[in-house]
C-alpha distance (Angstrom), angle and dihedral (degrees) to the residues before:
residue distance angle dihedral
M1 . . .
I2 3.80 . .
R3 3.81 113.0 .
F4 3.79 114.6 -154.9
P5 3.82 112.4 -153.4
T6 3.81 93.6 -159.8
A7 3.79 141.8 14.2
R8 3.81 88.8 -110.3
A9 3.80 90.3 58.2
A10 3.81 90.9 48.0
L11 3.80 92.1 50.2
A12 3.79 92.0 47.4
Y13 3.80 89.9 54.3
L14 3.80 91.1 44.2
S15 3.80 90.1 57.0
R16 3.83 88.5 71.0
F17 3.78 90.7 71.9
T18 3.80 127.8 84.1
N19 3.81 108.6 -81.3
Y20 3.79 115.0 -167.2
E21 3.81 90.6 -177.8
K22 3.79 88.3 70.0
T23 3.80 99.8 31.0
P24 3.81 113.5 25.7
P25 3.80 115.5 -149.0
K26 3.79 116.7 -96.8
G27 3.78 128.2 -138.4
K28 3.78 132.1 31.1
R29 3.79 97.6 -77.6
T30 3.80 109.1 94.8
P31 3.82 116.7 -129.8
Y32 3.80 92.2 -162.2
D33 3.79 110.9 111.2
L34 3.80 125.0 175.3
A35 3.82 90.2 -168.5
R36 3.81 89.0 68.4
M37 3.82 91.8 50.0
R38 3.79 90.8 46.9
R39 3.81 90.5 53.6
L40 3.81 90.0 50.4
C41 3.81 91.9 50.8
A42 3.80 91.5 47.1
A43 3.81 90.7 52.4
L44 3.81 88.8 52.7
G45 3.80 93.3 50.3
H46 3.81 96.5 -100.2
P47 3.81 103.5 -71.2
E48 3.84 88.4 175.2
R49 3.81 87.8 72.8
A50 3.81 95.8 52.5
F51 3.82 99.6 84.4
A52 3.79 141.9 37.5
A53 3.80 104.2 -95.9
Y54 3.80 135.1 -148.6
H55 3.81 113.7 -170.0
V56 3.82 122.4 -157.3
T57 3.80 131.5 -171.0
G58 3.82 137.4 157.6
T59 3.78 141.8 128.9
K60 3.77 91.6 -103.9
G61 3.79 132.1 15.7
K62 3.80 101.5 20.6
G63 3.80 93.6 117.2
S64 3.80 93.2 48.4
T65 3.81 91.6 46.8
A66 3.80 90.4 50.3
H67 3.82 91.3 50.5
Y68 3.82 92.6 49.8
L69 3.80 92.8 47.6
A70 3.80 94.9 48.2
A71 3.81 91.0 46.4
A72 3.80 90.4 53.4
F73 3.80 91.9 51.1
G74 3.81 89.3 53.8
E75 3.78 137.5 -162.3
N76 3.80 99.4 -3.6
A77 3.81 95.9 48.2
G78 3.78 124.6 110.1
L79 3.80 122.4 -146.0
Y80 3.79 127.2 -165.2
T81 3.81 118.6 -173.1
S82 3.79 138.7 157.9
P83 2.95 148.1 -112.5
H84 3.82 108.5 18.7
L85 3.80 136.5 -142.3
S86 3.80 105.9 -142.8
S87 3.79 111.5 -3.9
M88 3.80 138.1 19.5
L89 3.79 86.8 -129.4
E90 3.82 88.8 69.8
R91 3.78 88.3 72.1
I92 3.80 93.0 68.7
R93 3.80 115.1 52.9
V94 3.78 134.7 168.7
G95 3.79 119.0 -167.4
G96 3.80 90.5 -4.9
R97 3.81 94.4 -56.6
A98 3.79 128.3 105.5
I99 3.78 112.8 -113.9
S100 3.79 115.8 -101.3
G101 3.78 123.4 -97.6
K102 3.79 90.8 -113.6
R103 3.78 92.5 50.7
F104 3.80 90.7 49.0
A105 3.81 91.9 49.1
D106 3.81 91.7 49.9
L107 3.80 93.8 47.3
M108 3.79 94.4 45.3
S109 3.80 90.5 49.5
R110 3.79 87.9 61.8
V111 3.81 94.9 41.8
V112 3.82 98.5 50.2
S113 3.80 90.3 49.9
K114 3.81 84.8 70.4
A115 3.81 96.0 40.6
R116 3.82 93.6 112.8
T117 3.80 102.0 84.2
G118 3.81 97.6 171.9
P119 3.82 142.2 6.4
A120 3.81 91.4 -77.9
E121 3.80 100.1 7.7
F122 3.79 133.2 100.3
A123 3.78 132.2 -176.2
T124 3.80 117.1 -107.3
Y125 3.80 128.3 -114.0
F126 3.81 92.8 -100.4
E127 3.80 92.9 45.7
L128 3.80 90.8 52.8
M129 3.82 91.4 48.1
T130 3.80 90.4 49.0
A131 3.80 91.9 49.3
C132 3.81 88.8 49.1
A133 3.80 89.5 54.6
F134 3.79 91.1 49.9
E135 3.80 89.4 51.2
A136 3.81 90.7 50.2
F137 3.80 90.7 51.1
R138 3.80 94.6 57.1
E139 3.81 84.6 92.7
C140 3.82 92.7 52.2
G141 3.76 128.3 86.3
V142 3.77 90.9 -147.7
A143 3.80 137.5 13.5
V144 3.79 134.7 -167.4
I145 3.80 113.1 -144.5
E146 3.79 122.1 -163.3
V147 3.80 117.3 -154.1
G148 3.80 114.6 -118.7
L149 3.82 98.9 -148.6
G150 3.80 130.1 -5.9
G151 3.78 106.0 -32.8
R152 3.80 116.1 -119.5
L153 3.82 95.9 73.8
D154 3.80 98.6 22.1
A155 3.81 114.8 124.8
T156 3.80 90.4 -120.1
N157 3.82 90.0 63.1
V158 3.80 92.4 84.1
L159 3.81 86.5 86.5
P160 3.81 100.0 121.8
A161 3.80 103.2 -153.9
P162 3.81 117.5 3.8
L163 3.78 113.7 -171.4
A164 3.80 90.4 -135.1
C165 3.79 137.2 8.9
G166 3.79 120.2 -153.2
I167 3.81 124.4 -158.5
T168 3.77 105.2 -176.1
S169 3.81 99.6 -175.7
V170 3.79 144.3 -26.3
D171 3.79 120.4 -135.1
W172 3.79 143.0 130.2
D173 3.81 116.2 -50.0
H174 3.82 137.0 112.6
M175 3.81 90.1 16.7
D176 3.82 90.6 162.0
R177 3.81 88.7 65.1
L178 3.81 104.9 25.6
G179 3.81 103.6 36.1
N180 3.80 138.2 -95.4
K181 3.81 97.8 -97.6
L182 3.79 124.9 73.7
E183 3.79 90.4 -131.4
K184 3.80 90.1 55.4
I185 3.81 91.2 48.8
A186 3.81 89.0 48.7
G187 3.79 89.9 52.8
E188 3.80 91.4 53.8
K189 3.80 91.5 50.3
A190 3.82 92.5 44.4
G191 3.80 86.3 57.2
I192 3.82 88.7 87.9
I193 3.82 91.2 66.3
K194 3.80 111.6 112.6
P195 3.83 129.1 -170.5
G196 3.78 112.9 -82.6
A197 3.81 97.1 13.1
V198 3.78 122.2 126.1
V199 3.81 109.7 -117.5
V200 3.81 120.1 -149.6
T201 3.79 125.7 -175.8
A202 3.79 138.9 172.1
E203 3.83 91.2 -164.0
R204 3.80 111.8 124.8
K205 3.81 106.1 171.8
P206 3.84 107.5 111.0
G207 3.81 98.3 -130.5
P208 3.82 99.5 50.2
L209 3.81 91.9 37.4
A210 3.82 90.3 54.6
V211 3.81 89.4 53.4
I212 3.81 90.9 51.5
R213 3.82 90.8 47.4
R214 3.80 92.0 52.8
A215 3.80 92.4 47.5
A216 3.82 91.4 50.2
K217 3.80 91.2 48.3
R218 3.82 92.9 49.8
S219 3.81 89.6 55.1
A220 3.81 93.9 42.8
C221 3.80 90.7 -117.3
R222 3.77 128.7 156.2
L223 3.81 109.2 -118.4
L224 3.81 122.9 -150.8
V225 3.81 118.2 -170.8
V226 3.80 121.1 -161.3
G227 3.79 107.7 -123.8
V228 3.81 92.0 28.7
D229 3.79 111.1 41.9
V230 3.79 95.5 11.9
Q231 3.78 114.9 47.0
V232 3.82 126.6 -154.5
R233 3.80 111.8 -162.3
V234 3.79 106.2 -168.7
A235 3.80 116.0 -142.1
R236 3.80 104.3 178.2
A237 3.80 147.6 -47.4
D238 3.79 125.8 -129.3
R239 3.80 125.7 -134.0
R240 3.82 90.5 -87.9
D241 3.81 91.0 56.8
R242 3.81 94.4 -107.8
W243 3.77 109.7 149.4
S244 3.79 135.7 -141.8
A245 3.80 123.4 -161.3
T246 3.77 146.5 148.8
I247 3.81 116.1 -112.6
S248 3.79 118.4 -155.8
M249 3.79 139.7 173.0
K250 3.79 135.7 167.5
G251 3.78 113.2 -82.8
A252 3.81 96.1 18.3
P253 3.81 132.3 83.4
D254 3.80 117.0 -105.2
V255 3.78 116.4 -103.9
S256 3.80 126.0 -156.1
V257 3.79 115.9 -153.4
S258 3.79 141.8 171.4
L259 3.79 112.5 -147.9
A260 3.79 119.6 -136.5
T261 3.83 92.1 -159.1
A262 3.80 113.2 77.1
G263 3.79 128.5 -122.8
R264 3.81 134.7 74.6
H265 3.82 90.0 -116.6
Q266 3.79 90.4 66.0
L267 3.81 89.8 72.4
D268 3.81 89.4 65.1
N269 3.80 91.2 47.1
F270 3.79 90.4 50.3
A271 3.81 91.2 47.3
V272 3.81 91.2 54.2
A273 3.82 90.4 51.5
Y274 3.83 91.2 46.7
A275 3.80 93.6 50.9
M276 3.82 93.4 45.6
A277 3.79 91.2 57.0
Q278 3.79 101.9 34.1
S279 3.81 92.2 52.1
T280 3.81 92.6 53.1
A281 3.81 112.7 19.1
P282 3.83 108.6 9.4
L283 3.78 117.1 -143.5
P284 3.82 129.6 -159.2
A285 3.80 120.4 -101.1
A286 3.80 91.4 -108.6
R287 3.81 89.9 65.0
W288 3.80 91.2 54.5
R289 3.79 93.1 47.8
A290 3.80 88.1 52.5
A291 3.82 90.6 48.9
A292 3.80 90.2 50.4
S293 3.80 90.0 56.8
V294 3.82 91.8 61.4
E295 3.80 114.4 111.7
I296 3.78 105.6 -147.6
P297 3.83 112.9 -140.1
G298 3.78 115.4 -114.3
R299 3.80 95.5 9.6
L300 3.81 108.4 114.6
Q301 3.80 85.8 -41.8
L302 3.81 110.7 178.2
F303 3.80 120.0 -152.4
P304 3.82 114.8 -165.5
G305 3.77 119.4 -124.7
A306 3.78 143.8 107.9
P307 2.94 92.7 -55.6
P308 3.80 104.9 13.7
V309 3.81 117.9 -134.1
L310 3.79 123.7 -134.1
L311 3.82 112.4 -155.3
D312 3.79 118.3 -162.1
V313 3.81 129.3 167.1
A314 3.82 92.8 -151.0
H315 3.80 106.3 147.0
N316 3.80 108.6 161.9
P317 3.82 133.0 55.8
V318 3.81 96.8 -97.8
S319 3.82 94.3 50.3
L320 3.81 92.3 43.5
R321 3.81 90.2 52.0
A322 3.81 87.8 52.7
L323 3.81 88.4 52.0
A324 3.81 90.7 50.5
A325 3.81 90.1 50.7
H326 3.80 90.2 51.0
L327 3.81 91.7 51.4
A328 3.81 90.2 50.9
R329 3.80 92.0 51.4
A330 3.80 101.0 40.2
F331 3.82 107.2 24.4
A332 3.80 107.3 24.8
R333 3.82 93.7 131.8
R334 3.79 97.1 47.6
R335 3.78 126.4 96.8
T336 3.79 100.4 -116.9
A337 3.79 129.8 -155.0
L338 3.80 118.2 -168.9
V339 3.81 122.1 -152.3
F340 3.78 104.1 -161.6
G341 3.79 134.3 -177.2
A342 3.79 131.2 162.5
S343 3.77 141.5 -168.3
S344 3.79 113.3 -109.0
D345 3.81 93.7 -126.2
K346 3.82 91.4 62.7
D347 3.81 127.8 90.3
V348 3.78 88.3 -98.2
A349 3.81 96.3 177.8
A350 3.81 91.8 53.3
N351 3.80 90.8 47.0
I352 3.80 92.5 52.4
E353 3.81 91.3 46.7
A354 3.81 90.7 52.0
I355 3.82 95.7 55.1
S356 3.81 111.6 18.3
G357 3.80 95.0 85.3
A358 3.81 91.3 57.2
A359 3.83 94.6 67.3
D360 3.79 135.3 63.9
G361 3.80 93.4 -148.0
L362 3.80 130.9 29.0
F363 3.80 124.5 -152.4
F364 3.80 114.8 -177.3
T365 3.78 120.1 -159.1
A366 3.80 143.5 150.3
A367 3.78 134.7 -113.2
R368 3.80 119.5 -129.9
H369 3.77 91.1 -99.4
P370 3.81 132.3 112.4
R371 3.81 91.9 -124.5
A372 3.82 94.8 54.1
S373 3.81 117.0 125.0
D374 3.80 118.9 -122.7
P375 3.84 109.9 -97.7
E376 3.81 91.7 -137.2
E377 3.79 90.2 55.7
L378 3.80 90.5 50.1
R379 3.80 91.3 50.8
A380 3.80 90.8 48.5
L381 3.81 90.8 52.6
A382 3.81 90.9 50.3
G383 3.80 94.3 43.7
V384 3.80 90.0 -144.6
G385 3.79 139.5 57.3
E386 3.78 137.1 51.9
A387 3.79 130.0 -68.1
C388 3.80 118.6 -139.8
A389 3.79 120.6 -177.7
N390 3.81 91.5 -160.2
S391 3.80 115.0 63.0
G392 3.81 93.7 -153.5
R393 3.79 90.5 55.9
A394 3.79 89.9 47.5
L395 3.79 89.1 55.1
N396 3.81 92.0 49.7
A397 3.81 91.5 48.5
A398 3.79 90.2 49.8
R399 3.80 91.3 50.7
Q400 3.80 90.7 52.7
F401 3.80 91.6 48.1
A402 3.82 94.5 48.8
G403 3.79 95.2 46.2
K404 3.78 125.3 -152.9
R405 3.81 93.6 -61.4
G406 3.78 95.5 45.0
L407 3.80 134.2 79.2
V408 3.80 134.5 -112.0
V409 3.81 117.6 -151.6
V410 3.81 123.1 -163.9
A411 3.81 114.3 -164.3
G412 3.79 147.7 135.2
S413 3.79 103.5 76.0
F414 3.81 142.2 38.9
Y415 3.78 87.4 -139.7
L416 3.81 94.1 53.5
A417 3.80 90.1 48.3
G418 3.80 89.7 51.9
D419 3.80 92.5 48.3
L420 3.80 94.1 50.2
L421 3.81 99.8 39.9
P422 3.86 93.3 86.8
H423 3.85 90.2 48.8
I424 3.80 90.4 50.0
L425 3.79 92.7 49.6
R426 3.81 92.0 48.8
G427 3.79 91.3 50.8
R428 3.80 96.7 52.8
């Protein structure tokens, strides 16, 4: 068995495997195959069966919901999310902390020893990372697992019997893989529903919600819908657009919380997390107040400075519209400069349309990632703004444009946010 001395060595070896995050599959035939992931888990002794699981998907809000839920469960809870901002180790957390480099190296040594899943078949990068997370969570009583893409054929969907499945929302994203109708996308996300699980959703559009209802009924699952079965009674919002509310549902005590992460949409994400836990393993109100105090990295994350920088990983039209709404509520009087980059497999034109009107100045750039769109092409689509090949220079130009009393916003891509986070921290 290969023994990796460090996390860096493990990641270098891992880079040999097929990575659809860097190079999306081409053609109509899907390369995603749960049978391969099931063989990998079987070879490892089925780590996916070793913990109580909560499975979360959605076009927008799944990462935030997963963070809230894991925070409420506390010190012995695992959390698996993707992608990451600064380090691959961020994807696998126990008790709110990323696993150590040594722990990752040890776990990945075991996982890659089983990477050959057939005579001429190997697990993919994401499958190996997911299996590593499952191995890490053997020591946990409970783990929250965020879907990577879609749901039905995602590697995380080998979870045999999650206690609850959350579908935060259904909207346009990854249409090349999930379909070009919202009902089709909803069907892919509803593919995580397993018999006996409680299903919670904040989706309200009739078509997608009907798909989720049918899927829950087929699997004899109880369905809870935010706004119907789970009520959010808004109390107030502060000047930074951080919201307070009381969450209630039948059979559980009401809980009043004030969210540390900005944005009205976070109340729905929190409500999904609350209902997933309270319908299966009820937690005291103090746990939910603690979860509400969590500031989720990369979600409307404000860094002080002159000017301050707002970092947001919004990367599809619905999340970029939420960002625009936040800017209108919290920063309407500030001169705003937007640093924007996008992955080429996104609906780039729709993304630009969703956010461009919220800023006074537009600075298009590219992350250091093979899927990054060309900044000149982004500027041409917008018809205005500046194109900067170097993201650090784009950030500096945006700071000059905004001035000390203005605001710089970085958005459009997880990868761009990760690239610019060190620059932002140095400029504080």
